[in-house]
C-alpha positions as CSV (number, residue, x, y, z in Angstrom):
1,X,-17.8,-61.5,41.4
2,X,-21.2,-59.8,41.6
3,X,-22.5,-62.5,43.9
4,X,-19.6,-61.9,46.3
5,X,-20.3,-58.1,46.3
6,X,-24.0,-58.8,46.9
7,X,-23.2,-61.1,49.9
8,X,-20.9,-58.4,51.5
9,X,-23.4,-55.6,50.9
10,X,-26.2,-57.8,52.4
11,X,-24.1,-58.5,55.5
12,X,-23.4,-54.8,56.0
13,X,-27.1,-53.9,55.5
14,X,-28.2,-56.6,58.0
15,X,-25.5,-56.3,60.6
16,X,-24.1,-52.8,60.2
17,X,-20.6,-51.7,59.0
18,X,-17.7,-53.3,60.8
19,X,-15.8,-51.2,63.4
20,X,-13.6,-49.5,60.8
21,X,-13.4,-46.5,58.5
22,X,-13.0,-48.4,55.3
23,X,-13.6,-52.1,54.4
24,X,-11.0,-53.1,51.8
25,X,-12.2,-56.2,49.9
26,X,-10.0,-58.2,47.6
27,X,-11.8,-60.8,45.4
28,X,-10.0,-63.5,43.5
29,X,-11.0,-63.7,39.8
30,X,-12.6,-67.2,40.1
31,X,-14.8,-66.2,43.1
32,X,-18.5,-67.2,43.1
33,X,-21.4,-67.3,45.5
34,X,-19.7,-70.1,47.5
35,X,-16.3,-68.5,47.9
36,X,-15.5,-68.0,51.6
37,X,-15.1,-64.4,52.9
38,X,-12.5,-64.1,55.6
39,X,-11.3,-61.3,57.8
40,X,-7.7,-60.4,57.2
41,X,-5.1,-57.8,57.7
42,X,-2.9,-56.0,55.1
43,X,0.2,-57.9,54.3
44,X,3.5,-56.0,54.4
45,X,4.6,-55.5,50.8
46,X,6.9,-53.4,48.7
47,X,6.8,-52.2,45.1
48,X,9.5,-51.5,42.6
49,X,8.5,-50.5,39.0
50,X,4.7,-51.0,38.7
51,X,4.2,-49.6,35.2
52,X,5.6,-50.9,32.0
53,X,6.0,-48.7,28.9
54,X,4.1,-50.0,25.9
55,X,4.7,-47.1,23.5
56,X,5.3,-43.4,23.5
57,X,3.5,-41.9,26.5
58,X,1.6,-45.1,27.1
59,X,2.0,-47.3,30.2
60,X,0.4,-50.4,31.5
61,X,0.1,-51.4,35.2
62,X,2.4,-54.4,35.9
63,X,2.0,-56.4,39.1
64,X,5.5,-57.9,38.6
65,X,6.9,-55.1,40.8
66,X,5.0,-56.3,43.9
67,X,7.2,-58.0,46.5
68,X,5.7,-60.0,49.3
69,X,7.7,-59.2,52.4
70,X,5.5,-61.3,54.7
71,X,3.9,-64.7,54.4
72,X,1.7,-64.9,57.5
73,X,-1.6,-66.8,57.0
74,X,-3.9,-64.0,58.4
75,X,-3.1,-61.5,55.6
76,X,-5.1,-60.4,52.6
77,X,-2.5,-61.9,50.2
78,X,-2.6,-65.3,51.9
79,X,-6.4,-65.4,51.7
80,X,-6.3,-64.6,48.0
81,X,-3.7,-67.4,47.4
82,X,-6.1,-69.8,49.2
83,X,-8.9,-68.7,46.8
84,X,-10.8,-66.8,49.5
85,X,-12.2,-63.3,49.5
86,X,-10.1,-61.1,51.9
87,X,-12.1,-58.4,53.8
88,X,-9.7,-56.1,55.6
89,X,-11.0,-53.4,58.1
90,X,-8.9,-50.2,57.8
91,X,-8.6,-47.2,60.1
92,X,-7.7,-43.8,58.6
93,X,-5.6,-41.5,60.8
94,X,-6.2,-38.0,59.4
95,X,-4.7,-36.3,62.4
96,X,-1.1,-37.4,61.7
97,X,1.5,-34.7,62.1
98,X,4.4,-34.6,59.7
99,X,7.7,-35.3,61.4
100,X,11.4,-35.4,60.7
101,X,12.5,-33.7,57.6
102,X,9.1,-33.5,56.0
103,X,9.2,-29.7,55.4
104,X,12.7,-29.8,54.0
105,X,11.7,-32.5,51.5
106,X,8.8,-30.5,50.2
107,X,10.2,-26.9,50.4
108,X,10.0,-25.1,47.2
């Protein structure tokens, strides 16, 4: 995994940061220095329960609650299933305006 991180860091230092605010990188457990790094987009997913109780006041993260809504081949999840590193450029929109019933939902 360290070799993959070094390759990505080297590419950014040599070529500059991609045109994005954040580069989300998902690395399969078996990745090594020969694992392909592919550009991807975030797959549409949904979550149900993502924590499992394992004692009083103790919880463990459980990926069983992840539902894959989309199976397109250009997504981060598809890349991981193929054994590739998924590099996903993200844009943050900090100027968003709350709409609809936002205020009513959070009124104290």
